[in-house]
C-alpha positions as CSV (number, residue, x, y, z in Angstrom):
1,M,-16.8,-139.4,112.8
2,P,-19.0,-136.6,114.6
3,P,-17.9,-133.1,114.6
4,K,-15.7,-131.8,117.3
5,R,-17.3,-130.3,119.9
6,N,-15.9,-126.4,120.4
7,P,-13.4,-126.9,117.3
8,L,-12.3,-123.3,117.8
9,G,-11.2,-123.9,121.3
10,L,-12.8,-121.2,122.5
11,N,-13.1,-120.7,126.5
12,T,-15.6,-120.6,128.6
13,L,-16.2,-117.0,128.8
14,Q,-15.5,-116.7,124.8
15,L,-18.3,-119.5,124.8
16,K,-20.9,-117.6,126.8
17,T,-20.2,-114.0,125.2
18,L,-20.8,-115.8,121.8
19,T,-24.2,-117.6,123.0
20,L,-25.2,-113.9,124.2
21,L,-24.4,-112.5,120.9
22,Q,-26.3,-115.2,118.8
23,A,-29.0,-114.9,121.0
24,L,-29.0,-110.7,120.7
25,A,-28.7,-111.5,116.8
26,Q,-31.9,-113.3,116.7
27,L,-34.0,-110.2,118.1
28,P,-35.5,-108.1,115.4
29,E,-35.5,-105.5,117.5
30,I,-32.0,-104.4,117.6
31,S,-30.5,-106.6,115.2
32,Q,-30.5,-106.6,111.3
33,P,-29.0,-108.7,108.4
34,G,-25.5,-107.7,107.6
35,E,-23.8,-107.0,104.5
36,E,-22.1,-110.6,104.2
37,P,-24.5,-113.3,103.5
38,G,-25.6,-114.7,106.7
39,S,-24.2,-112.4,109.1
40,V,-26.5,-110.4,111.4
41,L,-25.6,-106.7,112.7
42,V,-26.2,-106.4,116.6
43,N,-27.0,-102.6,116.8
44,G,-26.9,-102.8,120.8
45,L,-25.8,-104.6,124.2
46,P,-27.7,-105.1,126.9
47,S,-26.8,-103.3,130.2
48,P,-27.4,-105.4,133.3
49,H,-29.4,-104.1,136.3
50,G,-28.8,-105.7,139.3
51,D,-27.8,-109.4,138.8
52,H,-29.1,-110.0,135.7
53,F,-30.9,-108.3,132.0
54,H,-33.4,-109.7,129.8
55,L,-32.4,-110.8,126.6
56,G,-35.7,-111.2,124.7
57,D,-37.8,-113.9,126.4
58,A,-34.9,-114.9,128.3
59,V,-33.1,-113.6,131.6
60,V,-29.6,-113.8,132.1
61,A,-27.4,-113.5,134.7
62,S,-24.9,-110.7,135.0
63,R,-22.0,-113.0,135.7
64,D,-22.8,-115.1,132.3
65,A,-22.3,-111.8,130.7
66,T,-19.2,-110.4,131.7
67,G,-17.2,-111.1,128.6
68,L,-19.5,-108.6,126.8
69,R,-17.4,-105.7,128.4
70,N,-14.1,-107.5,128.0
71,P,-12.1,-106.5,125.1
72,S,-9.9,-109.5,125.7
73,V,-12.7,-112.0,124.8
74,W,-13.9,-109.5,121.7
75,A,-10.2,-109.7,120.6
76,A,-10.6,-113.7,120.8
77,L,-13.9,-114.0,119.1
78,V,-12.6,-111.6,116.1
79,R,-9.5,-113.1,116.0
80,K,-11.3,-116.3,115.5
81,G,-13.5,-114.8,112.6
82,L,-16.9,-115.2,114.7
83,V,-17.8,-111.5,115.3
84,R,-16.2,-108.4,113.6
85,P,-17.2,-104.6,115.2
86,G,-19.5,-103.0,114.2
87,S,-19.4,-99.6,112.6
88,A,-20.6,-97.5,115.5
89,P,-20.1,-98.1,119.1
90,G,-21.7,-100.8,121.1
91,T,-22.5,-102.7,117.8
92,A,-21.2,-105.7,116.5
93,L,-21.3,-107.7,113.4
94,V,-21.5,-111.5,114.1
95,T,-20.2,-113.4,111.2
96,P,-22.0,-116.4,109.3
97,L,-19.4,-118.7,111.6
98,G,-20.2,-117.2,114.6
99,V,-23.9,-117.5,113.7
100,G,-23.8,-121.4,113.0
101,Y,-21.3,-122.2,115.9
102,E,-22.5,-124.6,118.7
103,T,-21.6,-123.4,121.9
104,G,-23.6,-125.9,123.6
105,L,-24.7,-122.8,126.5
106,A,-27.5,-121.8,125.7
107,Q,-29.7,-123.4,127.8
108,A,-27.5,-122.8,130.4
109,I,-27.5,-119.3,130.6
110,L,-30.8,-118.2,128.6
111,H,-32.9,-119.1,131.3
112,R,-36.8,-119.2,130.2
113,A,-39.8,-119.4,132.4
114,P,-42.3,-121.9,130.9
115,H,-45.4,-119.8,130.3
């Protein structure tokens, strides 16, 4: 039997937010390995300028990132064990479960131009 898609039952906003945190966790300039094996500490959240922001080599529409500043979304991701608040404001620890969770949204919200 194939694995269940979205086994934790995340809503769309939670999935988008986790997708962005996973992308942030892959950027060495703002992330580092966490204390727990397989976890990643994200040391800063992007600030949109206008209707978008840049995330490494991707562009993200601001409308897809509203969950980054939504306490309810963060509470749900924490409750489900996908992230934990970092020790400093604006930081987050993406747990091993969060790093590996398949959201299915990366290609839809992380827009990359072919070069």
